[in-house]
C-alpha positions in Angstrom: -127.1 35.8 129.5 -124.1 33.8 129.2 -122.6 32.0 126.1 -124.1 28.8 127.0 -127.6 27.7 125.0 -130.7 26.0 126.9 -129.9 23.6 129.4 -133.0 21.2 128.1 -132.7 19.9 124.5 -134.8 20.0 121.6 -135.7 16.4 121.7 -137.5 17.5 125.6 -139.9 19.0 123.9 -142.2 16.2 123.5 -144.6 15.8 120.7 -148.3 15.9 121.6 -151.2 17.5 123.0 -149.9 18.5 126.3 -146.2 19.0 124.9 -145.9 22.7 125.7 -146.9 22.3 129.3 -144.4 18.8 129.8 -141.9 21.5 129.0 -143.5 24.3 131.5 -143.1 21.5 133.9 -139.3 20.1 133.6 -138.4 23.9 133.3 -140.5 24.8 136.5 -139.0 21.7 138.6 -135.7 22.4 137.5 -136.3 26.1 139.1 -138.0 25.1 142.4 -135.2 22.4 142.7 -132.2 24.7 142.7 -134.2 27.1 144.9 -134.4 24.4 147.1 -130.6 23.9 147.1 -129.8 27.5 146.7 -132.9 29.6 148.4 -133.5 32.5 146.8 -132.1 31.6 143.2 -135.3 31.5 142.0 -136.0 35.2 142.4 -132.2 36.0 141.1 -132.2 33.7 138.5 -135.4 32.4 137.7 -136.6 34.8 134.9 -133.3 34.6 133.1 -133.8 31.0 132.8 -137.1 30.4 131.8 -136.0 33.1 128.8 -133.4 30.9 128.0 -135.2 27.9 128.2 -138.7 28.9 126.9 -137.4 31.9 124.1 -140.4 32.1 122.0 -143.0 30.8 124.1 -144.3 33.9 126.4 -147.7 32.0 127.4 -145.9 28.8 128.1 -143.6 31.0 130.4 -146.3 32.7 132.0 -147.6 29.4 133.1 -144.1 28.0 133.9 -143.8 31.2 136.3 -147.1 30.6 137.8 -146.4 26.6 138.8 -142.6 28.6 140.4 -144.5 31.0 142.2 -147.3 29.2 143.3 -144.9 26.6 144.5 -142.8 28.8 146.2 -145.4 30.6 148.2 -147.5 27.4 149.4 -144.5 25.3 150.1 -144.9 25.4 153.9 -148.4 24.4 153.4 -147.4 22.1 150.5 -145.1 20.0 152.8 -147.3 19.6 155.8 -149.5 17.6 153.2 -146.9 16.0 151.9 -145.9 14.6 155.6 -149.3 13.6 156.3 -149.5 11.8 153.3 -146.1 10.3 152.8 -146.4 8.1 155.8 -143.3 7.9 157.8 -141.6 10.2 155.6 -140.9 13.6 156.6 -139.9 16.1 153.7 -136.6 17.0 154.8 -135.5 13.2 154.8 -136.8 12.6 150.9 -134.5 13.3 147.9 -134.5 16.3 147.1 -135.5 15.3 143.6 -138.7 13.8 144.9 -139.4 16.2 147.0 -139.2 19.1 144.5 -141.6 17.0 142.1 -144.1 16.4 144.6 -144.0 20.1 145.8 -144.8 21.0 142.2 -147.7 18.5 141.5 -148.9 18.9 144.7 -149.3 22.4 144.1 -151.0 21.9 140.7 -153.5 19.7 142.4 -154.4 21.5 145.3 -154.5 24.8 143.4 -154.8 24.9 139.8 -157.4 23.3 137.8 -155.2 20.5 135.7 -156.7 17.2 136.0 -155.2 15.3 138.6 -154.7 12.2 136.3 -152.6 14.4 134.0 -150.4 15.8 137.1 -149.6 12.8 138.5 -148.5 11.3 134.7 -146.6 14.5 134.5 -144.7 13.8 137.8 -144.1 10.3 137.1 -142.4 11.3 133.8 -140.4 13.8 135.7 -139.5 11.2 138.4 -138.6 8.8 135.5 -135.8 11.2 134.1 -134.3 13.0 137.0 -135.0 10.9 140.0 -133.7 7.4 140.8 -134.9 4.2 140.1 -137.8 4.1 143.3 -138.6 7.8 142.5 -141.4 7.2 140.0 -143.3 4.4 142.3 -142.7 6.6 145.4 -143.8 9.9 143.7 -146.8 8.1 142.1 -147.8 6.4 145.6 -147.8 10.0 147.7 -149.6 11.9 145.1 -152.4 8.9 144.6 -153.2 9.6 148.0 -153.0 13.4 148.4 -156.3 15.0 149.1 -157.2 18.7 149.1 -159.2 17.8 152.7 -156.4 17.0 154.6 
């Protein structure tokens, strides 16, 4: 590991019932975003990044890794569903931030037992933090229309 500490500050670990999973989603988004811009980087550096960001949280690291692996493995299927849902928006035309927040959330909605409302709320929070002024509304609108049956 390098001499730099974690990228995410202590205040990023929000208090509350879903605090640990919220942090897992922040870290998973960062790895997925990086892999989108630099394909293969999740495989090369993702594990090290997780250890640095979540050093004392093995169960949360495992959850985070499952989000990353699942999102990347199902990316083509997820992108197809997102394009059907986000009318007039090709996934390639979306901002890289919005695209990867949507991918992460869509994976969790479509393939994990997390309640839909929790996933959408978490994705909107990611969009507010990392996206533009319009990101939260866009992410909310797309995820609200996303269905498993598409």
